[in-house]
N, C-alpha and C positions, 0 to 999 in steps of 0.2 A: 708307700703303704703304710710306714706311721703318720705321713704328712694326710693322707686319705683319711687314716682311724680321727687322728686330733680334729680333722674337717667336721667329720658325723657326730663327734663329741662335742665340738662346740654345739654344733643343731641342737644337741640333745639337753645341752648345760642350757640353753635361751630356754629350750620349752621348756623343760622343768622347770624351773625359775617362776615363768610367769605362768605355767599349766598350772602350777600349784594353787598360785593364785587366783586362776580361773575355774580350777574346783572349790576353793573356798566358796568365791562369789554366787557357783552354780547349786553349792549346799543352800546356800544364802536366798539365793533366786527360788531354789524349788521350796524350800518353806513358804518364802512368800505368795508366789503361785497359788499355791496349797491353799494359803487363806485367802489372796482374792478370788479364786475360783468359786472358792464356797462362799466366801461374803457376797459378792457381788455377781456371778453366776457369768454367762456367755453374753450376755447384753451389758454388764456393767466392764467386762473385758474389753467389747467390741467399741465403747464410746472412748475410753484409756487410748485405745487402739490408735482412735480416729486421733483423738487431740495430739498424741506426741507425733504420729507422722504425718500431720499438718506443722507442726512446729518443725518436725525434721527439714520438713520440705522448705520453709521458709529460712533456715538454718544454711541448707544447702545453697540457698540462691543469694544469701548474704554474708556469707563467714569468705567466700574468697576463694578455701581450700590452706589457708593460710596454718590451719591445724596439720597438714602434712606438709607443704612446701617450706615455711619456716624451721623446720627439724634439720634439714641440709643444711642451712645458714646458720644456726647456733652453733650447731655439731663441726661444724669448718672453723667457727671463730674460736671454739673452744679448744679446738685440738692444735690449732695457731699457738694458743700460749702467750698472744696478746690479750691482757685483762683489756687495755682500754677499746680493741676490737669489739672485745667478747660485749662490751658493757653499752658500744653503740648498736650493736645490733639487737639487744635484748632490748633496750629503750624504745628504739623503732618499732620491734614485732608488737610490743605492748600498748603503743598508742594505736596501732591498726587493728590492735584486739579491741581496743573499747571504741572505735571507730564502728568497726563490724557487728561489733554485739550490738551497741546504741541504733545501729541503721537495722537491724532483725528484730529488734524489741517495739521499734516505730512501726513498721512495717505492718507487723501484726496487732499491733494496737488500733492504728486505723481503720486496717481492712477487716476489723474481728465481726461486722455484722455481714459482709459477705463472705468469710470465710467458715461461718456457721451457716450459712444459707447454702453454700457448696458441699460442705462437710456434712452436714446433717438434714441437708433440707429445709431447715427453719431459721428463726433468728434466736432459736432457744439459748444457745450456745454463745452468744455474744459477747458478755460479762467474764464466762469462764474463757474467753481469749482475751479479755482484755486483761485479766487477772495473772495468767499465763507469760504474758506476753516477757514480761521483766525475766523470765528466764532464759528468753534468748541471750541475755547482755550477763546473765550470770552462769550461763554457761560457754558462754563464749572466752570469758576471763577464766574459767575455769580450764578449759582447753588449751587457753595460751600459757598456763602456769605448767599444764603438763607437759606441753611442747619445751617449755624450759627444761625439766628435770628429764625429761628425754636426750633432748639433743646433748646435755651434758652428761650422760648416761649414769644416771642417779637411780638405777636399778631397783635398788633396795628402798628408796623414799616412795616409786611408782607402786610396788608392790604393797607397803606398809600404807598408801595414802588408799590404795582399791579394797584390802582387805577391811579397812577401818570402816570405809564410807558404806562396805555393804552391811556391817552389822547395823550402826547406825539408823541406815536406811529401814532396815528392816524392823526396830524396835521404836521408831517413829509415824512411820506409814500405815502400819497393821493396825493399830488403835484408831485412826481416823477410819478406815475402811469397818470396820467393828462399828464405831459408835455412829456414824455419818452415813455409811453404804456407799453408794454411787455420789451423793455429796462431797464425799471425801475423797475425789481423784484430783480435783485443782489442786486444793492444800495437800496433797501428798506430790505432786509433781512440784509446787515449788520448794517443797521442805528437803526435796531429794536434791535440787538443784543449789541451794542455800549451803547443805550439808558436803555436798563435792566442791564448791568453793571455796569452802572454812578447810577443809583438808588439802585440796592443791596449792592452796595458799600459805599454810604453816607449813610446809615441806618446801615449797618455793624459797619461801624466805630463808631458809641455811643456806642456798646458797651464796659462794661471796663474788658477788656479781658487783663491778667497779662501778660508782656512781658518775657518769660523764653527761656534761651538757650537750645535745641534740638538735639544732635549729630546725622550724619546720619544714626549711625549703631543704634539708638533710635529710627530714624523715619522709619526705616525700620520694627522693632520688633513690633514698636506702632499700624504700618500701618495694620500689617497681619492680623489682627482681624476684621478691618472696609474689606479691601479686601475678605478675607475668604467668609464673608457673602454675600457683594457684589457683589462676582463673580456667583453666581448663583440667585441672583436676575437682574444682567446683561445680564446672558445668557436667561433669563426667558424673558425679555425684547426685547433682541434681537432677539429671535424667532420670539414675536411677530411683532417687527415693520418688520423684514424680508417678514412675512407672508401676511403683508400688502403692500410692497415695491411689492413681487412678483405677489399681484392681480392686483394693478395697472399698470404693465408690460405688465399682459397678456390683460387686458383691453384696452391699450395702441395699443397693438400688433393687436389686435384680433378686436377692434372697432374704435379706432382712439385717439389722445389725449382729444380732444374734450367731448370725454365719460368720461375720467378721470378727467376732470373738476366738469364733473355733479355726478359724484362717491363721490368726494370731497367735492363739496356743499351740496349733500345727508346728507353726514354721520356727516357733520360740523352741520347742524341743530340737530339731533339725540345725537352726543357724546360730544358737546359744547353747545346750548342752552338747552336741556334735563338734558345733562350728569354734568351740572351745579350743582344739585345735589349732586353728586356723588364726586364732588371736595369740596362741600363745606363742605360735611361729613367728608369727608375722613382726613382731617386738624386734627383732635381731634381723630376721631374713634380710629385709628390704635395705638398710646399712650395711649388712655384709657383701649385699650382691651390688651395690652402688659402689663398693670401694673396688670392683675387679671388671667393674663397668666399659674398661678401655679393649677385655679380651674378651673376644665370641668364646674362645677354649673356655677360659675359665667360668663363664657366664655359664657353659651348657655342663660344665662340672657342678657348679654350685645349685642350681636348677635343679638338674637330675639327684642329687645328694638330698635335697629339700623335698622333692616330691618321696623319695624311696621313705624316707621317717614319716611323712606325713600319708603314707598309706598303711604303713606298716603299724602305725599308732590309731589310726581311724578304722581299719576293717572290721578288728573285732569290736571293737564299740558299736558302728553301725551294724554289725550281725545281730548283737544282743538286743537292738533295738526293732530289728526286722522280727525275732523271733517272740520276746516277751513285750511288744508293743500295748496290750491290753494292758500288762498290769503297772507298764510305766505310766501310760495315761492317768489311768485310777491313782496310783502314787503322786505323781505328779500334780494332779488335777481334781478331779472326779469322774463318776460316771455317766456326767453327763455329757464330759468331753469323748467319749467312747467313738463318736462319727467321723473322729479325725484318723482314726488306723490306716484308712485306704488311702489319705493321702500319704502319709508319711510310710506306708511300703514303698510307695514310689519316689519318692523324696530320696529316701536313703540309698536308692541304688543310683538315682544322680548325684549323691554326693563324692561318687568314686572319679565320676568328669569331674565333678567339680574341682576336687583335690588336685587332680593332674593340671586342670587347666587356670586352676590359681596360682599356682606357682610358677609358669608362665607369663601371666599377666604382669608381675613386677615388674618384668626384665623391660616392657615399655618404661616404664617409669626411671629405671635406673639407667635406660639409653640415654636419660633428659626426650625421648620422643613424646611428648605430652599431647600432639597434634594426632600423632598415629594412636594414642592410647586412647583421645577423648571418641573419636571415630570409631574405634573400636566398640568401645562401651555405647556409645550411640546407637550402632546397629545392632547390638546386642539385646539392648532394653527394647527395640521397638520389636523384636519377632517374639522375644520373652512375655512383653504386655500382651501383644496378639495371641499367644501359645496359651496364657493364663487366662484370657476371656473367652476364648475357642474352649476351652479345657470345661472351665467353670459352667459354659451354657449346656456343654450337650451332658458332663457326667459329674456335676456338682464339685464338692473336696475332692472327690478321688481325681478328678481331671486337674486340678491343681498341682496332683504330685505326679501325673503324666504330664504335664506341660513342663515342671521344674526339669523330670528327667529326659526329656526332647531337648529343650533348651541346652543344658547344659554339653550335653552331647555333641551339637552344632557347635557351643562356645569354642569346645576344647578343638575341634576342626580347624575352626575358624584360625583362633589363638598359633595353634601348630604351626597351620600354613603359612602364617605373617611372619611368625619368629625364625623358620625354616627360609623363607627368602630373603628376611632383611638383616636377619641375624647369624644363619648359617645353624641354627639350632636342631639338635634334634634327640630324641630320648635314647638313653643306653638298653643295651639288652638287659641289664639285670633291672631296671625301673618295668620295662615292657613284661618280663616273665611277672613281678610281683602283682602289676596290675590284676594280668589274667588270673592267675591262680586267685588272690582274693576277691575279686568282681566274679570269678566261677563257682566261687563257696556261696559268696551273697545270694546270687541266682538259684541255688539248690534249696537255699534258706527260703526265700521267695515262694518258691513252688510248693515247698513243705507246710508254710502256713496257709498258702491261699487253696490249696487243693486237698490237704489230706485233714484228717480229724485232728482236733486238740492234743492227745494222746500222743500221735505217733509225731505230729509236728513239734512237741516241745523234745520230745526224745531224739529225733532226728536232727532239730536246730541246736541242741547241746553238742551233739557228735561232730557238726560242722563248726560250733562256736570254741570248741577245743581245737580242732584241726587250723582253726585261722589263727588262734592263741600261739598253737606252737609253731606255725610257718613263721610267724612274726618274731617270736624270740628267737626263733633258728638264725634268722636273717640279720636281725638289730645284732644279733652275738657275733658274727661273722665281721658285720661293720665298727661295730664297738669294743670289741672283747667283756662282754657283758661280766662272765664269770671275774675276770680278773679285777673289773670294776666294784662289782660285790666284797671281793676278798678284802679290799682295799677299804673299804667302806666300814668292815667290819673290824679292821684294825684301829684305824680314827676313833672308834666308839669306845673299844675298850682301851685306849689309853686314856 
């Protein structure tokens, strides 16, 4: 029992550290998004979204997934205690980071006229793509420095870098939008990349890594392992980015750039403000799951623990969004963005299925079944793309929320069936109980806001949110002994 509590506490500890950073970044992000929404409007947000999503697509094509695959190599070399080995792996990795980053920048610059034509239907943004092509190299180097920090378990440096970067990003980009409006988008993208690179370089230079000579032949030989695993991860990420890119292009052509801005704003709320829980947990969850990947029984235990904590934290947050989405949208953006409410209602329900499937999805990577991971993601993105197009065509923005819900319901069934057949995985009764209780409360909140007057909906919603919070507290207390933890924290502060 004590071991189990210790394991749950490890999940919460990592979540609280990175969650604190995420909350800080979100506060900064809310402020930035508010200014951007007011200064640029839906059309400006649409342009920024199309530019950044295009860059993301090319980065996914050229970075070979090094940001994920190399973490395992750096961590293994670091834990071995062999400084020479860590120096070799680090130098090989850094060289491949420069190669892949330069490739991305070159492709963007050369294909800039074509990218402008495909993205915006004209060549007006050719020079914009040429200017921001340098960010492909800057971001890849920055990501490489981040991998070094993560692989050597420098959590404090990672947290500080992220927090300082958020503040600098706010105070450097907002003036550009204020002074230049839409014309400030490209400079803002470039300055953000430079800021990120500067901070990760500053903290990565604190690492004491031995400088060793590595030949070109060894660079290729050592890099094969990183590139092989990263290739399938990169392909999966590329497919996801391509599907998202095609959805934005379809919305732009069928509904207009302002609709792309609304789409970006809506899913920023779900994926950024709610998805912070996934980001906070993912930093520790993948390495922890990889450490027990040899045992199906231990993997099952870790996945269930992570899924339980994820739902207990997420559910009350999702219900707040369901009940108070009107106020959330106005505070985060402006009244011009009220149209995204219907999309968020459905997507919030879909997040329950995403939380469950997300925890299982890491199992494929931890087990090293990269081909299985790739085919799983490929199939998922095909039907997600089709559902998004169908949903938007028939029901507009609300249809995108419905497609999100349906897609993640199907995805949960898919990954659960694969994990059960391949790794003998199953959800524990405890998780199933938590899921149905919290999802049931969310359904009641959804019904209240959809079919009743505002006053009744708010009253009922507040009661349901309170019940969800109480239930989460009760379940977390059973797993973590929260009362004892709080007493211990008070004693530390008194000292």
